[in-house]
C-alpha positions in Angstrom: 0.0 0.0 0.0 1.1 3.6 -0.6 1.8 5.4 2.6 2.5 9.0 3.3 2.2 11.6 6.0 -1.5 10.7 6.7 -3.8 10.2 9.6 -5.2 6.8 10.6 -8.7 7.8 11.5 -11.7 6.8 9.4 -13.4 9.4 7.1 -16.0 11.3 9.2 -18.7 11.5 6.6 -20.0 9.2 3.9 -20.2 10.3 0.2 -23.5 12.2 -0.4 -23.6 12.3 -4.2 -23.2 9.8 -7.1 -20.0 11.6 -8.2 -18.4 11.3 -4.8 -19.4 7.7 -4.5 -17.8 7.1 -7.9 -14.6 8.7 -6.7 -14.6 6.6 -3.5 -14.8 3.5 -5.6 -12.2 4.7 -8.0 -9.8 5.5 -5.2 -10.3 2.2 -3.5 -9.8 0.3 -6.8 -6.5 2.1 -7.5 -3.3 0.2 -7.3 -1.8 -0.2 -3.8 -4.7 1.5 -2.1 -6.2 -0.7 0.6 -8.7 0.1 3.4 -6.2 1.6 5.8 -4.6 3.8 3.2 -8.0 4.8 1.8 -9.2 6.1 5.1 -5.9 8.0 5.7 -6.0 9.6 2.2 -9.6 10.8 2.7 -8.7 12.4 6.0 -5.6 14.0 4.7 -7.0 15.4 1.4 -10.6 15.9 2.4 -12.1 14.1 -0.5 -11.6 11.1 -2.7 -11.2 13.3 -5.8 -8.4 15.3 -4.1 -6.7 12.1 -3.1 -6.9 10.7 -6.6 -5.2 13.8 -8.0 -2.5 13.5 -5.3 -1.8 9.7 -5.8 0.5 9.8 -8.8 2.9 12.3 -7.1 2.8 10.2 -3.9 3.6 7.1 -5.9 6.6 8.8 -7.5 7.8 10.1 -4.2 7.6 6.5 -2.9 9.7 5.2 -5.8 6.8 3.6 -7.7 7.3 4.1 -11.4 4.5 4.4 -14.0 1.7 4.7 -11.5 -1.8 5.3 -12.8 -5.0 5.6 -10.9 -7.9 3.2 -11.6 -9.4 4.1 -15.0 -12.9 5.6 -14.8 -14.1 3.0 -17.4 -13.2 0.2 -14.9 -15.4 1.8 -12.2 -18.2 2.3 -14.7 -18.1 -1.4 -15.6 -18.2 -2.4 -12.0 -21.2 -0.2 -11.4 -23.0 -1.6 -14.4 -22.2 -5.2 -13.2 -23.6 -4.3 -9.8 -26.8 -2.9 -11.3 -27.2 -6.1 -13.3 -26.8 -8.2 -10.2 -29.1 -6.0 -8.1 -26.3 -5.2 -5.7 -26.3 -2.1 -3.6 -23.2 0.0 -2.6 -22.7 0.6 1.1 -20.2 3.2 1.9 -18.5 3.7 5.3 -20.8 6.0 7.3 -24.0 5.3 5.4 -27.0 4.6 7.5 -27.1 1.0 6.3 -23.4 0.3 6.8 -22.9 -2.2 9.6 -22.2 -0.3 12.8 -20.0 -3.0 14.4 -17.7 -3.0 11.4 -16.5 0.5 12.3 -14.5 -1.1 15.1 -12.1 -2.6 12.5 -8.9 -0.7 12.1 -9.1 -1.6 8.4 -12.9 -1.2 8.1 -14.0 -1.8 4.4 -14.7 1.7 2.9 -17.3 0.1 0.6 -19.4 -3.1 0.7 -21.5 -4.6 -2.1 -24.7 -6.1 -0.8 -27.4 -8.3 -2.3 -30.5 -9.0 -0.3 -32.2 -7.7 2.8 -30.2 -4.8 4.3 -32.4 -4.7 7.4 -30.5 -7.7 8.7 -27.5 -5.4 9.2 -29.5 -3.5 11.9 -30.2 -6.7 13.9 -27.8 -8.3 16.4 -25.7 -11.0 14.8 -23.5 -13.9 15.9 -20.9 -15.6 13.7 -20.7 -19.3 13.3 -17.7 -20.8 11.4 -15.9 -24.1 11.1 -14.3 -26.8 9.1 -15.1 -27.4 5.4 -14.6 -31.2 5.8 -16.9 -31.3 8.8 -18.0 -34.5 10.5 -21.7 -35.5 10.6 -21.7 -34.7 14.3 -20.2 -31.2 13.6 -22.8 -30.5 10.9 -25.6 -31.4 13.2 -24.2 -29.2 15.9 -23.9 -26.3 13.5 -27.4 -26.7 12.3 -28.8 -26.9 15.9 -26.8 -23.8 17.0 -27.8 -21.7 14.0 -31.5 -22.7 14.3 -31.7 -22.0 18.0 -29.8 -18.8 17.9 -32.0 -17.6 15.0 -35.1 -18.5 17.0 -33.6 -16.4 19.9 -33.6 -13.4 17.6 -30.0 -13.4 16.2 -28.8 -13.2 12.6 -26.2 -15.8 11.9 -23.2 -14.7 9.9 -20.8 -17.1 8.2 -18.6 -17.4 5.1 -20.7 -19.5 2.6 -17.9 -22.2 2.6 -18.6 -25.9 2.5 -19.2 -27.8 5.7 -20.0 -25.9 8.8 -20.7 -22.5 7.0 -23.2 -24.2 4.7 -25.0 -25.9 7.6 -25.2 -22.7 9.6 -26.6 -20.7 6.6 -29.2 -23.3 5.8 -30.4 -23.7 9.3 -30.6 -19.9 9.9 -32.1 -18.9 6.6 -35.7 -18.7 8.0 -34.6 -16.3 10.8 -31.9 -14.3 9.0 -28.4 -15.1 7.8 -25.5 -13.1 6.3 -23.0 -14.6 3.9 -19.7 -12.8 3.7 -18.0 -13.7 0.4 -14.3 -13.8 -0.4 -14.8 -12.9 -4.0 -17.3 -10.6 -5.7 -20.8 -10.6 -4.3 -22.0 -11.9 -7.6 -19.5 -14.8 -7.9 -20.7 -17.9 -6.1 -18.0 -20.0 -4.5 -18.1 -22.9 -4.1 -20.4 -23.5 -7.1 -22.2 -26.3 -5.4 -23.6 -23.6 -3.0 -25.3 -21.8 -5.9 -28.8 -22.6 -4.8 -28.0 -21.7 -1.2 -26.5 -18.4 -2.3 -29.6 -17.6 -4.4 -31.8 -18.4 -1.4 -29.7 -16.1 0.8 -30.1 -13.3 -1.8 -33.9 -13.8 -1.6 -34.2 -14.3 2.2 -31.0 -13.2 3.7 -28.0 -11.0 2.7 -24.8 -11.5 0.8 -21.9 -9.1 1.4 -18.4 -8.5 -0.1 -15.8 -5.8 -0.2 -14.3 -7.2 -3.4 -15.0 -5.9 -6.9 -17.9 -7.2 -8.8 -17.0 -10.3 -10.9 -13.8 -11.1 -8.9 -13.2 -14.8 -8.5 -11.8 -15.5 -5.0 -8.2 -16.3 -4.4 -6.4 -17.6 -1.3 -5.4 -14.2 -0.1 -9.0 -13.0 -0.1 -10.2 -15.4 2.6 -8.4 -13.9 5.6 -9.8 -10.5 4.5 -13.3 -11.9 4.4 -12.8 -13.5 7.8 -12.1 -10.2 9.5 -15.5 -8.9 8.2 -17.3 -12.0 9.6 -15.7 -11.3 13.0 -16.4 -7.6 12.8 -20.1 -8.1 12.0 -20.8 -10.3 15.0 -21.2 -9.7 18.7 -19.7 -13.1 19.4 -18.0 -15.9 17.4 -18.7 -19.6 17.7 -16.3 -22.1 16.2 -17.6 -25.6 15.4 -14.8 -28.0 14.3 -11.5 -26.4 13.2 -8.0 -27.6 12.6 -5.1 -26.0 14.4 -4.1 -24.2 11.3 -7.3 -23.0 9.7 -9.2 -20.0 8.5 -11.6 -20.4 11.4 -8.8 -19.8 13.9 -7.8 -16.7 11.9 -11.4 -15.5 12.3 -11.2 -16.3 16.0 -8.0 -14.2 16.4 -9.7 -11.3 14.5 -12.6 -11.5 16.9 -10.4 -11.5 19.9 -8.5 -8.5 18.6 -11.9 -6.7 18.3 -12.9 -7.6 21.9 -15.6 -10.0 20.8 -16.5 -13.1 22.8 -15.0 -16.2 21.3 -16.6 -19.6 21.9 -15.9 -23.1 20.7 -17.5 -26.5 20.6 -15.2 -29.2 22.0 -14.3 -32.3 20.1 -12.5 -35.6 20.6 -8.7 -35.2 21.1 -8.1 -37.8 18.4 -10.1 -35.8 15.8 -7.9 -33.3 14.0 -11.0 -31.4 13.0 -11.5 -30.5 16.7 -7.9 -29.6 17.5 -8.4 -25.9 16.9 -11.5 -25.8 19.0 -9.9 -27.6 21.9 -6.9 -25.2 21.6 -9.3 -22.2 21.8 -11.0 -23.7 24.9 -7.6 -24.4 26.5 -6.7 -20.7 26.0 -9.8 -19.4 27.5 -12.6 -19.6 24.9 -16.0 -20.5 26.3 -17.0 -24.1 25.9 -20.3 -24.4 24.0 -22.7 -27.3 24.5 -25.7 -25.6 22.9 -27.3 -22.3 22.1 -28.1 -21.6 25.8 -24.3 -21.5 26.6 -23.9 -18.8 23.8 -26.8 -16.7 24.9 -25.9 -16.8 28.6 -22.3 -15.7 27.8 -23.4 -12.5 26.0 -23.2 -9.2 27.9 -26.6 -8.0 29.2 -26.8 -5.2 26.6 -26.3 -7.7 23.8 -29.0 -10.2 24.8 -32.2 -10.4 22.7 -35.3 -11.4 24.6 -37.3 -13.8 22.4 -40.9 -14.6 22.8 -41.6 -17.4 25.3 -41.5 -20.8 23.7 -43.1 -24.0 25.0 -39.7 -25.6 25.1 -38.6 -23.1 27.7 -41.4 -24.2 30.1 -40.7 -26.8 32.8 -41.3 -30.3 31.5 -44.2 -32.3 32.9 -43.5 -35.3 35.2 -42.3 -38.3 33.3 -44.9 -40.8 32.2 -44.6 -44.5 32.8 -43.2 -46.4 29.8 -43.7 -50.1 28.9 -40.7 -52.3 28.3 -41.1 -52.2 24.5 -40.9 -48.4 24.4 -38.0 -48.3 26.8 -36.0 -50.8 24.7 -36.7 -48.8 21.5 -35.4 -45.6 23.1 -32.4 -47.4 24.5 -31.6 -48.8 21.0 -31.9 -45.5 19.3 -29.6 -43.8 21.8 -27.0 -46.5 21.4 -27.2 -46.3 17.6 -26.7 -42.5 17.6 -23.8 -42.5 20.1 -20.1 -43.3 19.3 -16.7 -42.9 20.9 -16.7 -39.2 20.1 -18.7 -37.3 22.8 -22.0 -35.8 21.9 -23.8 -33.0 23.7 -26.8 -34.3 25.7 -29.1 -31.6 24.5 -28.1 -32.2 20.9 -28.8 -36.0 21.3 -32.2 -35.3 22.8 -33.2 -33.0 19.9 -32.2 -35.7 17.4 -34.2 -38.6 18.9 -37.8 -38.7 17.9 -39.0 -39.0 21.4 -40.0 -36.5 24.2 -37.2 -35.2 26.2 -38.9 -36.5 29.4 -38.4 -40.0 28.0 -34.9 -39.6 26.7 -33.4 -38.1 29.9 -34.3 -41.0 32.2 -33.3 -43.5 29.4 -29.8 -42.0 29.4 -29.6 -42.4 33.2 -30.7 -46.0 32.9 -28.0 -46.7 30.2 -25.4 -44.9 32.3 -26.3 -47.1 35.3 -26.0 -50.2 33.1 -22.6 -49.1 32.0 -23.5 -48.7 28.3 -22.8 -44.9 28.1 -20.4 -42.6 29.8 -21.0 -39.0 30.9 -18.2 -36.6 30.5 -17.7 -33.0 31.8 -19.6 -30.3 29.9 -22.8 -32.3 29.4 -21.2 -34.7 26.9 -22.1 -38.4 26.4 -20.4 -41.2 24.5 -20.5 -45.0 24.3 -18.6 -46.8 27.0 -16.7 -49.7 25.6 -14.8 -50.8 28.7 -17.2 -52.0 31.3 -14.6 -53.5 33.7 
């Protein structure tokens, strides 16, 4: 990026006319101008147009030869592509610009958006994780996204395979935001095309990248900081020690956001990053209730009372056949990798008042093992 004797504060006012918005986009698309430099240039020169006029001299002074600002025709082409895709331009400081993103030191000067902008005014939580997620991890992501959506939160993620996809699908009914690494009109991966179209209709797609840009490896860490910035808290469901999800977690920590993680089996590499986060102080998550209880009081959304929040009735007597069927289903769904008890209860097609005592019976028989954090797994060694 080009640097000069420039301030680091963000521009105080958004562009108010089409000409100034054009200049903002042209400045940001000019070579070696990233978000930090953009904000500094605006503050130093007072406007994007003045900064554009000063850029060639600044480049020469910095030893950059043959520097040219972004051609106007390129910006016009991007605006035309956005119009065709029904994308809207959000500039830093606009009423619709996400308020929490302003906390980023490199806040995106512009965002392209396709979908329901009102979701940006609602409280959001980020849910990310492994692309090669396990079946258990996918079920956990779906349950978390669904329950957090029912509690009034918008779920933000990155439209990647695996955990991201499960989170978006489960949260779609209540509100979800997909932050994209490439252009907001470029669907990646392509097998998420239907999901991306559904999000455009019912949720929101966001990107800071130019229209039509295919994502490259370097774009994903930039996308991750936006996911972290949008949310009041971040939940990681399955992540390797070296993964994009942990980069997102670091971004969230840098922003002072609450970071939470779902634990996994020590032998599963997909859980190593989550276990590491928990070891280093991240909140252990067994279900949506853990997430909601960890949020600061001013961040908590009060949902309408639901029947599932009421005390359960006393357990009814079950005959031996019903008891055996519930026992069998529990044993079939469990494995050596621990499963959250509340997750297991939701997956079994039986009332919770029947599953809970059945688990106790199996524990007493030595068929299942309870572990810290409300986790349950099969017990193979009965000695």
